[in-house]
Kinemage of the C-alpha trace (Angstrom):
@kinemage 1
@onewidth
@group {chain A} dominant
@subgroup {mainchain}
@vectorlist {calphas} color= white
{ca met a 1} P 99.509 50.925 154.344
{ca arg a 2} L 100.474 54.400 154.450
{ca gln a 3} L 100.019 55.333 157.681
{ca arg a 4} L 101.310 51.642 159.186
{ca leu a 5} L 104.988 52.679 157.059
{ca leu a 6} L 104.445 56.053 158.962
{ca val a 7} L 104.272 54.727 162.430
{ca ala a 8} L 107.180 52.115 161.364
{ca leu a 9} L 109.142 55.203 160.453
{ca leu a 10} L 108.554 56.981 163.305
{ca ala a 11} L 109.174 53.580 165.962
{ca cys a 12} L 112.856 52.943 163.846
{ca ser a 13} L 113.741 56.527 163.470
{ca leu a 14} L 117.104 56.408 165.585
{ca ile a 15} L 117.986 52.735 164.949
{ca ser a 16} L 117.560 49.971 162.258
{ca cys a 17} L 114.870 47.908 163.449
{ca ala a 18} L 115.748 44.602 161.475
{ca gly a 19} L 119.513 44.806 162.492
{ca gly a 20} L 118.461 45.801 166.300
{ca gln a 21} L 116.258 42.470 166.286
{ca gln a 22} L 119.461 40.730 164.854
{ca glu a 23} L 122.092 42.043 167.415
{ca ser a 24} L 120.043 41.653 170.549
{ca ala a 25} L 119.650 37.749 169.280
{ca arg a 26} L 123.484 37.415 168.870
{ca ala a 27} L 123.858 38.418 172.386
{ca gly a 28} L 121.028 36.561 174.198
{ca arg a 29} L 119.744 39.701 175.514
{ca pro a 30} L 116.472 38.814 177.118
{ca leu a 31} L 113.109 40.766 176.107
{ca asp a 32} L 112.343 42.412 179.468
{ca phe a 33} L 114.791 43.657 182.101
{ca thr a 34} L 116.637 41.590 184.261
{ca pro a 35} L 116.195 41.081 187.742
{ca glu a 36} L 119.378 43.229 188.061
{ca glu a 37} L 118.770 46.100 185.715
{ca arg a 38} L 115.408 46.306 187.967
{ca thr a 39} L 117.222 47.893 190.852
{ca leu a 40} L 118.902 50.011 188.697
{ca phe a 41} L 115.814 52.511 188.408
{ca val a 42} L 112.242 53.098 189.922
{ca asp a 43} L 109.219 52.782 187.241
{ca val a 44} L 106.680 55.608 188.260
{ca ser a 45} L 105.473 55.429 185.022
{ca leu a 46} L 101.860 54.419 186.171
{ca glu a 47} L 101.599 58.020 188.820
{ca met a 48} L 102.751 60.594 186.627
{ca asn a 49} L 99.831 63.130 185.950
{ca arg a 50} L 100.032 63.241 182.302
{ca ile a 51} L 97.667 65.694 180.035
{ca ser a 52} L 96.718 64.277 176.871
{ca leu a 53} L 96.163 66.362 173.716
{ca pro a 54} L 94.036 66.086 170.849
{ca leu a 55} L 95.527 63.368 168.305
{ca ala a 56} L 97.825 64.901 165.260
{ca phe a 57} L 99.532 62.565 163.859
{ca pro a 58} L 103.659 63.691 163.634
{ca ala a 59} L 105.650 63.970 160.389
{ca gly a 60} L 109.219 64.890 160.185
{ca gly a 61} L 111.024 67.663 162.003
{ca ile a 62} L 110.920 68.994 165.615
{ca ala a 63} L 108.527 70.044 167.965
{ca ala a 64} L 109.141 73.439 170.250
{ca trp a 65} L 107.596 75.767 172.821
{ca met a 66} L 106.250 78.908 171.371
{ca asp a 67} L 105.319 80.081 175.035
{ca ser a 68} L 104.035 78.942 177.850
{ca asp a 69} L 100.342 77.418 176.744
{ca arg a 70} L 101.339 76.300 172.717
{ca val a 71} L 103.549 73.756 171.069
{ca ile a 72} L 104.393 73.814 167.280
{ca tyr a 73} L 105.115 71.023 165.017
{ca ser a 74} L 104.023 69.377 161.866
{ca thr a 75} L 101.781 67.058 160.975
{ca val a 76} L 100.234 64.751 158.557
{ca glu a 77} L 96.771 63.971 159.866
{ca ile a 78} L 94.612 65.505 162.180
{ca pro a 79} L 91.852 62.871 162.448
{ca gly a 80} L 88.778 63.157 161.254
{ca val a 81} L 89.590 66.657 160.170
{ca trp a 82} L 92.666 66.417 157.436
{ca lys a 83} L 94.952 63.809 156.166
{ca ala a 84} L 97.427 64.560 153.586
{ca gln a 85} L 97.158 63.083 150.668
{ca pro a 86} L 100.077 61.046 148.805
{ca gly a 87} L 102.452 64.434 147.481
{ca glu a 88} L 100.836 66.793 149.800
{ca leu a 89} L 103.157 68.325 152.463
{ca pro a 90} L 102.563 68.243 156.100
{ca lys a 91} L 100.799 71.126 157.984
{ca val a 92} L 102.352 72.839 160.248
{ca ile a 93} L 100.424 73.458 163.692
{ca leu a 94} L 99.733 74.744 167.392
{ca leu a 95} L 98.414 72.698 169.996
{ca arg a 96} L 97.161 75.192 172.541
{ca ile a 97} L 97.780 73.497 176.149
{ca ser a 98} L 94.862 75.430 178.621
{ca thr a 99} L 92.164 74.752 175.802
{ca arg a 100} L 93.589 71.449 174.744
{ca thr a 101} L 92.754 72.662 170.704
{ca ile a 102} L 94.632 72.407 167.675
{ca glu a 103} L 95.042 75.600 165.486
{ca glu a 104} L 96.307 74.798 162.291
{ca thr a 105} L 98.921 77.607 160.535
{ca pro a 106} L 99.294 78.689 156.483
{ca tyr a 107} L 103.001 77.094 156.669
{ca arg a 108} L 103.190 73.420 154.961
{ca gly a 109} L 105.955 70.924 155.979
{ca asn a 110} L 108.431 69.926 158.123
{ca leu a 111} L 109.452 72.135 160.731
{ca leu a 112} L 113.098 71.706 161.228
{ca cys a 113} L 114.100 74.619 163.914
{ca tyr a 114} L 111.785 76.975 165.687
{ca ser a 115} L 113.215 79.857 167.849
{ca pro a 116} L 111.066 83.414 169.001
{ca gly a 117} L 113.195 85.209 166.239
{ca arg a 118} L 113.406 82.816 163.364
{ca met a 119} L 111.834 79.120 162.257
{ca ile a 120} L 113.076 77.024 159.184
{ca ile a 121} L 110.473 74.594 157.620
{ca ser a 122} L 111.602 72.257 154.946
{ca ala a 123} L 109.303 70.763 152.214
{ca pro a 124} L 111.025 67.372 151.675
{ca phe a 125} L 112.351 65.833 148.620
{ca lys a 126} L 109.999 62.968 148.815
{ca pro a 127} L 106.638 64.228 150.438
{ca asn a 128} L 105.859 62.565 153.892
{ca ala a 129} L 109.259 61.939 154.492
{ca gly a 130} L 111.325 62.779 157.874
{ca gly a 131} L 113.833 65.503 158.027
{ca his a 132} L 116.140 67.545 156.028
{ca asp a 133} L 118.211 66.283 152.902
{ca gly a 134} L 120.550 68.586 151.904
{ca pro a 135} L 120.507 70.431 148.703
{ca arg a 136} L 117.561 68.326 147.318
{ca glu a 137} L 115.087 69.906 150.267
{ca arg a 138} L 113.691 73.508 149.755
{ca leu a 139} L 113.839 75.245 153.071
{ca val a 140} L 112.283 78.443 154.054
{ca ala a 141} L 112.810 80.340 157.244
{ca gly a 142} L 111.718 83.772 159.013
{ca arg a 143} L 109.608 84.570 161.643
{ca phe a 144} L 106.378 83.040 162.794
{ca gly a 145} L 103.452 84.917 161.656
{ca ser a 146} L 105.643 86.290 158.588
{ca thr a 147} L 105.960 85.315 155.038
{ca leu a 148} L 109.213 82.721 154.884
{ca glu a 149} L 111.667 82.935 152.342
{ca ala a 150} L 113.869 80.518 150.716
{ca leu a 151} L 117.031 79.951 151.988
{ca pro a 152} L 119.995 80.090 149.389
{ca asp a 153} L 123.203 78.012 149.639
{ca ile a 154} L 122.394 75.495 151.989
{ca glu a 155} L 124.493 72.846 151.062
{ca asn a 156} L 127.594 71.695 153.223
{ca lys a 157} L 125.263 73.428 156.065
{ca lys a 158} L 123.381 72.270 159.305
{ca ile a 159} L 120.932 74.083 161.467
{ca ile a 160} L 121.809 75.480 165.092
{ca ser a 161} L 118.472 73.989 166.834
{ca phe a 162} L 118.639 77.282 169.359
{ca ser a 163} L 119.086 80.020 166.724
{ca cys a 164} L 117.848 78.436 163.408
{ca asp a 165} L 120.589 79.708 161.799
{ca leu a 166} L 122.825 78.139 159.658
{ca asn a 167} L 126.870 76.714 160.175
{ca pro a 168} L 129.253 75.502 157.996
{ca ile a 169} L 130.143 71.742 158.956
{ca val a 170} L 133.980 73.107 158.255
{ca ser a 171} L 136.059 75.988 158.708
{ca thr a 172} L 139.544 76.390 158.618
{ca asp a 173} L 141.182 77.942 161.502
{ca arg a 174} L 144.885 79.204 160.658
{ca gly a 175} L 147.777 76.850 161.891
{ca met a 176} L 144.737 74.574 162.955
{ca asp a 177} L 143.311 70.987 161.698
{ca his a 178} L 140.099 71.534 160.120
{ca thr a 179} L 137.294 72.524 162.707
{ca thr a 180} L 133.654 73.788 163.084
{ca arg a 181} L 133.003 76.736 164.704
{ca ile a 182} L 129.345 76.842 166.243
{ca ser a 183} L 127.958 80.094 166.777
{ca leu a 184} L 126.435 80.425 170.401
{ca leu a 185} L 123.904 83.143 171.213
{ca pro a 186} L 124.835 86.590 171.333
{ca gly a 187} L 127.153 87.532 173.903
{ca his a 188} L 128.258 83.708 174.565
{ca gly a 189} L 131.421 83.966 171.676
{ca tyr a 190} L 131.689 80.115 169.725
{ca leu a 191} L 132.665 76.539 170.160
{ca arg a 192} L 135.406 75.027 168.172
{ca val a 193} L 135.181 71.368 167.804
{ca pro a 194} L 137.313 69.401 165.467
{ca arg a 195} L 135.753 67.275 162.444
{ca gly a 196} L 136.754 63.722 161.403
{ca thr a 197} L 139.395 61.862 163.594
{ca met a 198} L 141.351 64.588 164.786
{ca leu a 199} L 141.107 66.027 168.163
{ca ala a 200} L 144.041 67.627 169.260
{ca gln a 201} L 146.728 69.293 167.434
{ca ser a 202} L 150.256 68.011 166.886
{ca asp a 203} L 151.431 69.656 170.373
{ca gly a 204} L 148.553 67.718 172.165
{ca val a 205} L 146.449 70.918 172.544
{ca pro a 206} L 142.377 70.261 172.497
{ca leu a 207} L 140.575 71.412 169.626
{ca tyr a 208} L 137.891 71.751 171.260
{ca gly a 209} L 137.649 75.065 172.589
{ca leu a 210} L 134.857 78.148 173.899
{ca tyr a 211} L 136.064 81.105 172.379
{ca glu a 212} L 134.981 85.003 172.511
{ca asn a 213} L 133.667 86.542 168.959
{ca asp a 214} L 137.007 87.926 168.911
{ca ser a 215} L 139.018 84.785 168.731
{ca ser a 216} L 140.435 84.794 171.988
{ca lys a 217} L 139.976 81.707 174.038
{ca val a 218} L 138.005 81.948 177.057
{ca met a 219} L 138.831 77.953 178.004
{ca ala a 220} L 140.107 74.730 176.113
{ca leu a 221} L 137.804 72.096 176.713
{ca pro a 222} L 138.047 68.160 177.368
{ca asp a 223} L 136.904 65.310 174.494
{ca leu a 224} L 132.880 66.479 173.490
{ca gly a 225} L 133.010 63.647 171.200
{ca phe a 226} L 131.465 63.891 168.038
{ca phe a 227} L 127.938 65.720 168.672
{ca met a 228} L 125.525 66.951 165.801
{ca leu a 229} L 124.539 70.404 166.193
{ca thr a 230} L 120.907 69.367 166.123
{ca arg a 231} L 121.795 67.870 169.397
{ca leu a 232} L 123.480 71.099 170.893
{ca thr a 233} L 120.740 72.622 172.831
{ca tyr a 234} L 120.350 76.087 175.015
{ca leu a 235} L 119.222 75.304 178.670
{ca arg a 236} L 117.656 78.548 179.240
{ca trp a 237} L 117.070 77.999 183.200
{ca ile a 238} L 120.822 77.820 183.995
{ca asp a 239} L 122.198 79.431 180.974
{ca ala a 240} L 124.138 76.988 179.514
{ca tyr a 241} L 124.488 74.579 176.750
{ca leu a 242} L 123.918 70.744 176.861
{ca val a 243} L 126.075 68.258 174.509
{ca asp a 244} L 123.918 65.208 174.281
{ca arg a 245} L 125.499 62.317 172.937
{ca gly a 246} L 122.694 59.539 174.020
{ca pro a 247} L 122.014 57.184 176.658
{ca gln a 248} L 125.704 55.364 176.635
{ca glu a 249} L 127.937 58.020 176.592
{ca val a 250} L 128.680 61.174 178.895
{ca thr a 251} L 126.770 63.895 178.799
{ca arg a 252} L 128.058 67.304 178.956
{ca val a 253} L 127.231 71.254 179.992
{ca val a 254} L 128.663 73.744 179.128
{ca trp a 255} L 128.241 77.459 180.576
{ca pro a 256} L 129.305 80.800 178.600
{ca asp a 257} L 131.911 81.354 181.209
{ca gly a 258} L 134.033 78.591 180.386
{ca arg a 259} L 132.827 76.037 183.142
{ca his a 260} L 131.815 72.678 181.974
{ca thr a 261} L 130.946 69.420 184.039
{ca ala a 262} L 130.222 65.953 182.578
{ca ile a 263} L 127.417 63.597 183.514
{ca pro a 264} L 128.132 60.324 183.322
{ca pro a 265} L 125.458 57.467 181.826
{ca pro a 266} L 123.206 55.711 184.418
{ca ala a 267} L 123.982 52.278 184.912
{ca leu a 268} L 121.137 51.000 183.792
{ca phe a 269} L 121.959 52.160 179.635
{ca ser a 270} L 125.251 50.994 180.445
{ca ser a 271} L 123.599 47.248 181.417
{ca leu a 272} L 121.332 47.400 178.678
{ca gly a 273} L 124.010 48.226 175.795
{ca pro a 274} L 123.740 49.681 172.372
{ca thr a 275} L 122.527 46.260 171.336
{ca ala a 276} L 119.046 46.854 173.311
{ca gly a 277} L 118.531 50.339 171.412
{ca gly a 278} L 119.578 54.206 171.343
{ca gly a 279} L 118.155 57.440 172.112
{ca tyr a 280} L 118.751 60.950 172.971
{ca thr a 281} L 119.378 62.986 175.977
{ca thr a 282} L 117.985 66.676 177.159
{ca ala a 283} L 117.638 68.017 180.280
{ca thr a 284} L 114.987 69.743 182.411
{ca arg a 285} L 114.825 71.578 185.576
{ca asp a 286} L 114.863 68.500 187.640
{ca gly a 287} L 117.556 67.042 185.937
{ca leu a 288} L 118.606 64.887 182.868
{ca leu a 289} L 115.809 62.826 180.867
{ca trp a 290} L 117.079 60.501 178.279
{ca asn a 291} L 114.100 59.229 175.775
{ca phe a 292} L 115.745 55.491 175.223
{ca val a 293} L 114.341 54.167 172.228
{ca ala a 294} L 114.296 50.041 171.944
{ca trp a 295} L 114.799 47.669 169.026
{ca arg a 296} L 111.821 46.251 168.406
{ca ala a 297} L 111.514 42.726 170.137
{ca leu a 298} L 112.834 45.414 173.470
{ca trp a 299} L 110.000 47.343 173.516
{ca arg a 300} L 109.238 46.654 177.034
{ca val a 301} L 112.517 48.462 178.388
{ca gln a 302} L 111.584 51.638 176.018
{ca gly a 303} L 110.554 54.962 177.817
{ca leu a 304} L 111.377 58.426 179.495
{ca tyr a 305} L 114.266 57.807 182.319
{ca leu a 306} L 114.501 61.010 184.513
{ca gln a 307} L 117.700 61.252 186.775
{ca gly a 308} L 117.247 64.385 189.654
{ca lys a 309} L 119.688 65.776 191.424
{ca ser a 310} L 119.467 62.826 194.172
{ca gly a 311} L 121.368 60.671 191.563
{ca val a 312} L 117.774 58.382 191.342
{ca leu a 313} L 116.680 57.049 187.837
{ca arg a 314} L 112.842 56.977 187.364
{ca arg a 315} L 111.179 55.851 184.357
{ca ile a 316} L 108.178 58.632 184.067
{ca asp a 317} L 107.035 57.131 181.201
{ca asp a 318} L 107.377 53.608 179.649
{ca ala a 319} L 105.923 53.965 176.003
{ca ser a 320} L 107.735 54.642 172.849
{ca val a 321} L 108.095 58.524 172.345
{ca pro a 322} L 109.125 58.272 168.347
{ca his a 323} L 111.498 60.893 167.144
{ca pro a 324} L 110.502 62.836 165.437
{ca pro a 325} L 108.927 64.620 167.190
{ca gly a 326} L 111.237 63.794 169.807
{ca val a 327} L 110.887 65.910 173.547
{ca ala a 328} L 110.411 69.585 174.048
{ca val a 329} L 111.201 71.281 176.776
{ca ser a 330} L 109.489 74.569 177.774
{ca glu a 331} L 111.562 77.473 178.667
{ca asp a 332} L 111.359 77.354 182.473
{ca gly a 333} L 112.751 73.794 182.081
{ca cys a 334} L 109.326 72.556 183.685
{ca arg a 335} L 107.029 71.329 180.998
{ca ile a 336} L 107.797 68.110 178.122
{ca phe a 337} L 105.716 67.704 175.059
{ca tyr a 338} L 105.994 64.771 173.765
{ca val a 339} L 103.989 62.151 171.797
{ca arg a 340} L 103.683 58.756 173.226
{ca arg a 341} L 102.208 54.885 171.934
{ca ala a 342} L 101.961 52.887 175.278
{ca gly a 343} L 103.326 49.624 174.660
{ca asp a 344} L 104.066 48.001 171.460
{ca pro a 345} L 105.287 50.651 168.889
{ca phe a 346} L 104.259 48.791 166.061
{ca asn a 347} L 101.042 47.991 167.443
{ca ala a 348} L 98.957 50.320 164.820
{ca arg a 349} L 95.908 50.093 167.009
{ca leu a 350} L 97.289 51.803 169.493
{ca pro a 351} L 97.296 55.994 169.068
{ca leu a 352} L 100.268 58.186 168.958
{ca arg a 353} L 99.183 60.560 171.650
{ca pro a 354} L 100.361 64.119 171.896
{ca thr a 355} L 101.301 64.729 175.634
{ca val a 356} L 102.152 67.248 178.100
{ca leu a 357} L 104.022 66.137 181.461
{ca asn a 358} L 104.882 69.026 184.234
{ca val a 359} L 108.208 67.159 186.032
{ca cys a 360} L 108.587 70.048 188.517
{ca lys a 361} L 105.088 69.362 190.100
{ca glu a 362} L 105.781 65.397 190.607
{ca lys a 363} L 108.154 65.601 193.372
{ca leu a 364} L 110.127 63.189 192.373
{ca gly a 365} L 112.921 63.815 194.834
{ca gly a 366} L 115.231 65.333 192.420
């Protein structure tokens, strides 16, 4: 019973399943793609050379590449080896790609963030629950391989995904509306973004901006929209930051020198609309990647969609990809790690399979 509940939570982590089915029914949405929608993408999901890894059912939190051969994330069960009992915390494990083996670590809890210098793990307020529930959680942090220390004073702070630092939700700049300062990597300054509905000062100056650490402005930025710190990611292969707002909104890339570009969503997602589902955007060296999580009744439109430089949208996997742990991209931007369930995500007889796919080797015409 507990495993079925876990599956349900993973499949519906982005959206409310029952509400989504009702919205889709009211909208008269067909359960599969319309003929017109099928012309908006190319389905190459059966042609991909995926690497299947040993089963380790995901818990809450994220997955991350530690190096070119190892992925780290939290699990509640390694079939045939270990299974979390009621009240027992998840295990943090390593999956070694070259040998396709699992290595257990001494750490327990949900991996919330990983970077080479620091990682953050939560002891969930309710064991076997995902995510991070503010002051009720116990967070510990430190470099992998060392003893992790408890993080005090975590209330009203969010985790910056690429550094694993805690960032205050709200700060006040003199003479300006309430904003959040998001510290970027060393030498890159910080982003200033507004809180609430106020997007500009009374004189019309945007509150979004990129600043040096001495508070000198590098560039006023266009409306980046309201976004979560955990969905601001660093793209090492182009030395830039991705602002993810999902498959129905404009994705933006911001460089430390102030350059920025806007990438509109593919026409397919506009056609499907929010009543079909939602998802996350990430980037690979071959282009933008969308993990589209459909409402339960519409699972046939789910999957991973990659749009390369040619502009062609390709569905590279038609499976359900639960978040957590979502999609983790290697440092070189070529390999993606994710957990997939082929077909109906609520069919518990189908395994949640840890998977690696090298998009750079697939010659997708990006």
